[in-house]
C-alpha positions in Angstrom: -12.8 4.6 -10.7 -15.2 1.6 -11.2 -18.1 1.0 -9.7 -18.8 -2.9 -8.9 -19.8 -4.7 -12.1 -22.8 -7.2 -11.8 -22.0 -10.5 -10.0 -21.4 -12.9 -12.7 -21.3 -16.2 -10.6 -24.2 -18.4 -10.8 -24.4 -18.9 -7.2 -22.8 -15.5 -5.9 -24.2 -15.8 -2.4 -22.9 -19.2 -1.3 -19.9 -19.6 0.6 -16.6 -21.5 -0.5 -17.6 -24.1 1.8 -21.0 -24.8 0.3 -19.9 -24.4 -3.2 -17.3 -27.4 -2.4 -19.9 -29.3 -0.9 -22.5 -28.6 -3.8 -19.9 -29.8 -6.2 -19.0 -32.4 -4.1 -22.6 -33.7 -3.8 -23.6 -33.0 -7.8 -20.0 -35.2 -8.7 -21.3 -38.1 -6.1 -24.8 -38.2 -7.0 -23.4 -38.8 -10.7 -21.0 -41.2 -10.2 -23.7 -43.0 -8.0 -26.2 -43.0 -10.3 -23.7 -44.0 -13.3 -22.6 -47.0 -11.0 -26.2 -48.0 -10.3 -27.0 -48.4 -13.9 -24.1 -50.1 -14.7 -24.9 -52.8 -12.2 -28.2 -53.1 -13.0 -27.6 -53.3 -16.6 -24.5 -55.8 -16.1 -27.0 -57.9 -14.0 -29.6 -57.9 -16.3 -27.1 -59.4 -19.2 -25.9 -62.0 -16.8 -29.4 -62.9 -15.9 -30.1 -63.3 -19.5 -27.2 -65.3 -20.4 -28.3 -67.5 -17.3 -31.9 -67.8 -18.8 -30.3 -69.1 -22.1 -29.3 -72.5 -20.5 -31.8 -72.5 -18.3 -34.2 -74.6 -20.5 -31.2 -77.4 -21.1 -30.4 -77.6 -17.6 -34.2 -78.0 -16.7 -34.4 -81.1 -19.2 -31.0 -82.6 -17.9 -32.4 -82.2 -14.5 -36.0 -83.9 -15.6 -34.1 -86.4 -17.7 -31.9 -87.4 -14.4 -34.9 -87.5 -12.4 -36.7 -89.9 -14.7 -33.5 -92.2 -14.7 -33.6 -92.2 -10.7 -37.3 -92.9 -10.8 -36.9 -95.6 -13.4 -33.9 -97.2 -11.5 -35.5 -97.3 -8.2 -38.6 -98.9 -9.9 -36.5 -101.7 -11.2 -34.9 -102.2 -8.2 -38.1 -102.7 -6.1 -39.2 -105.0 -8.8 -36.3 -107.1 -8.4 -35.8 -106.8 -4.7 -39.1 -105.4 -3.4 -37.0 -103.4 -1.0 -38.8 -101.0 1.2 -35.8 -98.5 0.5 -36.1 -99.0 -2.9 -39.9 -98.4 -2.7 -39.3 -94.9 -0.8 -36.5 -94.0 -3.2 -39.1 -94.4 -6.1 -41.9 -92.4 -4.6 -39.3 -89.4 -3.8 -38.0 -89.5 -7.3 -41.7 -89.9 -8.5 -42.8 -86.8 -6.3 -39.7 -84.5 -7.6 -40.0 -85.7 -11.1 -43.6 -84.8 -11.1 -42.8 -81.4 -10.0 -40.5 -81.0 -12.7 -43.4 -81.9 -15.1 -45.2 -79.2 -13.9 -42.4 -76.9 -15.7 -43.0 -78.1 -19.2 -45.9 -76.5 -21.5 -49.5 -78.7 -21.3 -51.5 -76.7 -23.9 -51.7 -76.9 -27.7 -49.0 -74.4 -29.3 -48.0 -74.0 -32.7 -44.4 -74.3 -31.7 -42.4 -77.6 -32.3 -40.5 -77.6 -28.7 -43.4 -76.5 -27.0 -45.7 -79.3 -28.3 -42.3 -81.7 -28.0 -42.7 -80.5 -23.9 -46.5 -81.5 -24.1 -45.8 -84.7 -25.5 -43.1 -85.1 -22.9 -45.7 -84.3 -20.3 -48.3 -86.8 -21.5 -46.0 -89.8 -21.9 -44.5 -89.0 -18.4 -48.1 -88.9 -16.9 -48.5 -92.7 -18.5 -45.2 -94.0 -17.6 -45.9 -92.8 -13.7 -49.5 -94.6 -14.3 -47.9 -97.6 -15.3 -45.2 -97.6 -12.9 -47.4 -97.4 -10.3 -49.9 -100.0 -11.5 -46.5 -102.3 -11.9 -45.9 -101.5 -8.1 -49.1 -102.3 -7.1 -49.3 -105.7 -8.7 -45.6 -106.4 -7.6 -47.0 -105.8 -4.0 -50.2 -107.9 -4.8 -47.7 -110.9 -5.9 -49.4 -110.6 -9.5 -46.5 -111.5 -11.4 -48.1 -111.3 -15.0 -49.9 -108.3 -14.6 -46.2 -106.3 -13.1 -44.5 -107.5 -15.3 -46.8 -106.2 -18.3 -46.9 -103.0 -16.6 -43.0 -102.6 -16.1 -42.7 -103.4 -20.0 -44.9 -101.1 -20.8 -43.3 -99.0 -18.4 -39.9 -99.5 -19.6 -40.8 -98.8 -23.3 -42.5 -95.2 -22.4 -39.4 -94.6 -20.7 -37.1 -94.9 -23.5 -39.7 -92.7 -25.3 -39.6 -90.0 -23.2 -35.7 -90.5 -22.8 -35.7 -90.1 -26.6 -38.0 -87.2 -26.5 -35.8 -85.3 -24.0 -32.7 -85.8 -25.5 -34.0 -84.6 -28.6 -35.6 -81.4 -27.1 -32.5 -81.1 -25.4 -30.1 -80.9 -28.8 -32.8 -78.3 -30.6 -32.9 -76.0 -27.2 -29.1 -76.3 -27.0 -28.6 -75.3 -30.8 -30.9 -72.4 -30.4 -29.6 -71.5 -26.9 -25.9 -71.2 -28.2 -27.3 -68.8 -30.8 -28.6 -66.7 -28.1 -25.8 -67.0 -25.8 -23.5 -65.5 -28.5 -26.0 -62.8 -29.2 -26.4 -62.0 -25.3 -22.6 -62.3 -25.3 -22.0 -59.7 -27.8 -24.4 -57.4 -26.1 -22.7 -57.9 -23.1 -19.3 -56.8 -24.6 -21.1 -53.8 -26.1 -22.7 -53.0 -22.9 -18.9 -53.1 -21.2 -17.8 -50.5 -23.6 -20.5 -48.5 -23.4 -20.4 -48.5 -19.5 -16.4 -47.8 -19.9 -17.7 -44.3 -22.2 -19.7 -43.6 -19.8 -17.3 -43.5 -16.8 -15.0 -41.6 -18.9 -17.6 -38.9 -19.8 -18.7 -38.5 -16.1 -15.0 -38.3 -15.2 -14.3 -35.8 -17.6 -17.5 -33.8 -16.6 -16.4 -34.0 -13.0 -12.7 -32.7 -14.0 -14.3 -29.9 -15.6 -16.8 -29.1 -12.6 -13.5 -29.1 -10.5 -11.5 -27.0 -12.9 -14.4 -24.2 -13.1 -14.9 -24.2 -9.3 -11.2 -23.9 -8.6 -10.9 -21.1 -11.1 -13.9 -19.4 -9.7 -12.0 -19.4 -6.4 -8.2 -19.0 -7.4 -8.4 -16.2 -10.3 -10.3 -13.7 -8.1 -7.2 -14.3 -5.5 -4.8 -14.0 -8.5 -6.2 -10.7 -9.3 -6.2 -9.7 -5.3 -2.8 -10.7 -5.1 -1.7 -8.8 -8.4 -3.5 -5.7 -7.1 -1.9 -5.9 -3.5 1.7 -6.3 -4.8 0.9 -3.1 -7.1 -0.2 -1.2 -3.6 2.8 -2.5 -1.7 5.0 -0.8 -4.9 3.0 2.7 -3.8 0.7 2.3 -6.9 -2.6 3.3 -5.7 -4.1 4.4 -9.3 -5.4 1.1 -10.1 -8.7 -0.4 -11.0 -11.4 -1.4 -8.5 -11.5 -5.1 -8.6 -14.3 -6.8 -9.7 -16.1 -8.6 -7.2 -18.0 -11.6 -9.0 -19.4 -13.4 -5.8 -20.2 -12.5 -2.1 -18.3 -15.7 -0.6 -15.2 -15.0 1.5 -13.0 -14.3 -1.6 -15.5 -11.5 -2.3 -15.7 -10.1 0.8 -11.7 -9.8 1.2 -11.8 -8.4 -2.6 -14.7 -5.8 -1.4 -12.6 -4.8 1.4 -9.2 -4.4 -0.2 -11.1 -1.9 -3.1 -12.3 0.1 0.5 -8.9 -0.2 1.8 -7.4 1.2 -1.4 -10.0 3.9 -1.7 -9.8 4.8 1.9 -6.0 4.9 1.5 -6.1 7.6 -1.3 -8.5 9.4 0.8 -5.9 9.6 3.4 -3.2 10.3 1.4 -5.2 13.5 -0.2 -6.4 14.5 3.4 -2.5 14.6 4.2 -1.7 16.6 1.0 -4.5 18.8 1.8 -3.6 19.5 5.6 0.0 20.2 4.8 -1.2 22.6 2.1 -3.6 24.3 4.6 -0.4 24.4 7.3 1.7 25.4 4.9 -1.0 28.2 3.7 -1.9 29.2 7.5 2.2 29.4 8.1 2.6 32.0 5.3 -0.6 33.7 6.3 0.6 34.0 9.8 4.0 35.1 8.5 2.4 37.7 6.5 0.4 38.9 9.2 3.3 39.3 11.6 5.1 41.1 8.7 2.2 43.3 8.4 1.8 43.8 12.3 5.2 45.0 12.6 5.2 47.1 9.6 2.5 48.8 11.2 4.1 49.1 14.7 7.2 50.8 12.7 4.7 53.2 10.7 2.6 54.4 14.0 5.8 55.0 16.1 7.5 57.0 13.6 10.6 57.1 15.4 14.0 55.2 16.4 13.8 55.7 20.0 13.8 52.9 22.4 10.0 52.3 23.4 10.9 51.9 27.1 12.8 55.2 27.2 10.0 56.7 25.5 7.2 55.5 28.0 9.8 56.2 31.1 10.0 60.2 29.5 6.0 60.4 29.0 5.6 59.0 32.5 7.9 61.4 34.0 6.3 64.1 32.4 2.9 63.1 33.2 4.0 63.0 37.1 5.9 66.6 36.8 2.2 67.5 35.3 0.3 66.1 38.6 2.9 67.7 41.0 2.6 70.9 39.3 -1.5 70.4 39.4 -1.6 70.8 35.6 -4.4 68.1 35.3 -5.0 68.7 31.3 -1.3 68.2 30.8 -1.3 64.9 33.0 -4.4 63.5 31.3 -2.7 64.3 27.8 0.7 62.9 28.7 -0.6 59.9 30.2 -3.3 59.3 27.3 -0.3 59.6 24.7 1.5 56.9 27.1 -1.3 54.6 27.0 -1.7 55.1 22.8 1.9 54.3 22.4 2.0 51.4 25.2 -0.6 49.7 23.4 1.2 49.9 19.7 4.2 48.0 21.3 2.4 45.4 23.6 -0.2 44.4 21.2 2.2 42.6 19.0 0.3 39.2 18.9 -2.0 40.6 16.3 -4.8 39.7 18.1 -7.2 41.8 20.3 -10.5 42.2 20.9 -12.9 45.3 19.3 -13.3 46.8 22.7 -9.7 47.2 23.3 -9.5 48.8 19.7 -12.3 51.3 20.5 -10.3 52.1 23.8 -7.2 53.0 21.8 -9.3 55.1 19.2 -10.7 56.9 22.4 -7.0 57.9 23.4 -6.1 58.9 19.7 -9.4 61.4 19.8 -8.1 62.7 23.3 -4.7 63.2 21.8 -5.9 64.7 18.4 -8.3 66.9 20.1 -5.8 68.4 22.3 -3.5 69.4 19.5 -6.7 70.9 17.6 -8.1 72.3 20.4 -11.3 70.1 20.5 -12.4 70.7 16.9 -12.6 67.0 16.0 -16.2 66.0 17.1 -16.3 62.2 17.9 -19.6 60.2 18.2 -20.0 56.5 19.0 -23.0 54.2 18.5 -21.8 50.6 19.8 -23.7 47.7 20.7 -21.4 46.8 23.6 -22.3 42.7 23.3 -20.5 42.7 20.0 -17.2 44.1 21.1 -15.9 40.9 22.5 -15.2 39.7 18.5 -11.5 39.2 18.1 -9.9 41.2 15.3 -6.3 42.0 14.0 -4.8 45.0 16.4 -4.2 48.4 15.1 -7.1 48.4 12.3 -9.4 51.6 13.7 -6.6 54.1 14.5 -5.3 54.0 11.1 -8.8 54.6 9.6 -9.4 57.2 12.0 -6.3 59.1 11.3 -7.0 58.6 7.6 -10.5 60.1 7.8 -8.6 63.2 10.0 -5.7 63.9 7.6 -7.7 63.7 4.6 -11.4 64.2 5.0 -12.0 66.5 7.7 -8.9 68.5 7.9 -9.3 72.2 6.3 -13.1 72.0 5.6 -15.3 74.8 6.9 -18.0 73.2 8.6 -18.2 70.9 11.6 -15.6 68.2 11.8 -17.8 65.0 12.7 -16.4 61.2 12.8 -18.6 58.6 13.8 -17.7 55.3 14.8 -20.7 52.7 15.0 -20.6 48.7 15.7 -24.0 47.3 15.1 -25.0 43.5 13.6 -26.1 43.2 9.7 -27.3 39.9 9.2 -25.0 37.0 9.9 -22.0 39.6 10.5 -20.8 42.4 12.3 -20.6 45.6 10.7 -17.7 48.6 12.3 -18.4 51.8 10.5 -16.1 54.6 10.7 -17.6 57.9 8.7 -16.7 61.4 8.3 -18.4 64.6 7.0 -15.2 65.8 5.0 -14.4 66.3 1.4 -15.1 62.6 0.4 -13.0 60.5 -2.3 -13.3 59.7 -5.8 -14.5 56.1 -7.0 -10.9 55.8 -9.1 -8.9 56.2 -6.0 -11.0 53.8 -3.7 -10.4 51.3 -6.5 -6.7 51.8 -6.3 -6.8 51.6 -2.5 -8.9 48.3 -2.8 -6.5 46.8 -5.3 -3.2 47.8 -3.7 -2.5 50.1 -6.9 -1.8 53.3 -5.0 0.7 55.6 -6.9 3.4 57.4 -5.9 1.6 60.7 -4.9 -1.0 58.8 -3.0 2.1 56.8 -1.2 3.8 60.1 0.1 1.8 60.2 3.1 2.2 57.1 5.2 -1.3 56.9 6.5 -3.2 57.2 3.6 -0.5 54.8 1.6 0.7 52.1 3.5 -1.4 52.5 6.6 -4.7 51.8 5.2 -3.3 48.9 2.6 -1.8 47.3 5.9 -5.0 47.2 7.4 -6.8 46.1 4.2 -4.0 43.3 4.0 -4.3 42.2 7.4 -8.3 41.9 7.4 -7.9 40.1 4.6 -5.5 37.6 5.9 -7.5 37.4 9.2 -10.9 36.5 8.0 -9.9 34.8 4.7 -12.2 36.6 2.5 -11.5 39.6 0.3 -14.8 41.3 0.9 -13.8 42.3 4.6 -13.6 46.0 4.2 -15.5 48.2 1.8 -14.9 52.1 1.2 -17.8 54.4 0.1 -18.2 58.2 -0.8 -21.7 59.8 -1.9 -19.4 62.2 -3.9 -17.7 65.3 -3.2 -17.9 67.3 0.2 -20.6 64.3 1.2 -17.9 62.5 3.4 -16.4 58.8 3.1 -17.4 55.4 5.3 -14.9 52.9 5.8 -17.0 49.7 6.7 -15.1 46.6 8.1 -17.2 43.3 8.1 -16.7 40.5 10.8 -18.3 37.0 10.6 -20.5 37.0 13.4 -19.2 33.5 14.6 -15.7 34.8 14.8 
């Protein structure tokens, strides 16, 4: 399966909520900046347009105040009305304020010079008008008429100058207005274009964001549908971010891996269970075969036990102690073979059966078989298949020491060797060839070897059951140093068993 690829998301550790909020803030900020820009741009254009005709408005207001001042002057001179005099002073003061907005310095500009002339003439006009009012109030009729005539003449000049300046500025301002209005139209077009671009960018950002969320979800849904159909050999989904979708995707990948491991474990357990059942059946088959071979009779075991027990009781009643012990050992020997049908006993029980067997054989051969034991009693609680030692000892007697001219010796040893228990059965008989050992260990004995039930089927049965029980091939070893140098059969049991 593929490993997790590097995160491709620019912000892989953001949650979906944070991403949405981040994009919303960006879009809102961009839109806000654009709106502020458009607002100030339009206001600036409007202010420029307003300023275009501001000079004309100022001249109109100046001309109106001048006319009002002159009317109040005439009214006072005609009626000497106090209200007219107050109106004159108010209009004069307002007119003087507006005059301050005019140019007062010498510049090389016709309009500016006209403003300067209007200012100077207005100052002379206001002084003459004030003199006329003073003369009127002093009842100096001759002087106030002269001042009034001068003021009226100056009034006409000022009106003429203001009108001329107003016309020139209006023409100039009209041209500027056309330019500013065209600029305003262009600005409107540019603003619409900017809004369209910003909207397009916002749409692209939203599409990219939604794709970054929906694409992994689509892949996850597709993979989940495949798993639901029973297809587990899918590629590992790529985790492109560590948000909620990434967490779910990673959990899904782990779930698929766990399902695969679980299914493999179930298969392995089923195979192991099947192998164990097969092994158990084989061991039971070998055990039954061994029991049948050792009994070598088709009589009812219970009838045999009853008969042997009756013989033992008869010998005891007649005082034949040796006969009693012999018959009792024979009964115990056959009883062990029949009752230990569960195929698992302790090593101590196997050794006790060998003791019974040696006793029976020595009665038969007048004590010619010398049997020695070198046993570590702490190791005799280990569990082993039943009926594995007696066939080996019987094989040593029938094919090892029988017929030799020197002492018949069989030695049974139990000791610890590194991390395993060694059970050794050694004789000092005629030995065995390397070729025959190989045939025994590989279950390839010939017809001449199988003629004797113990040498053939019995020993092979022991080897097969030991291999099945300990689940290893090197559980037994047969060695011989050479002709007339004896044979050793060693069984190796794992110490933990």
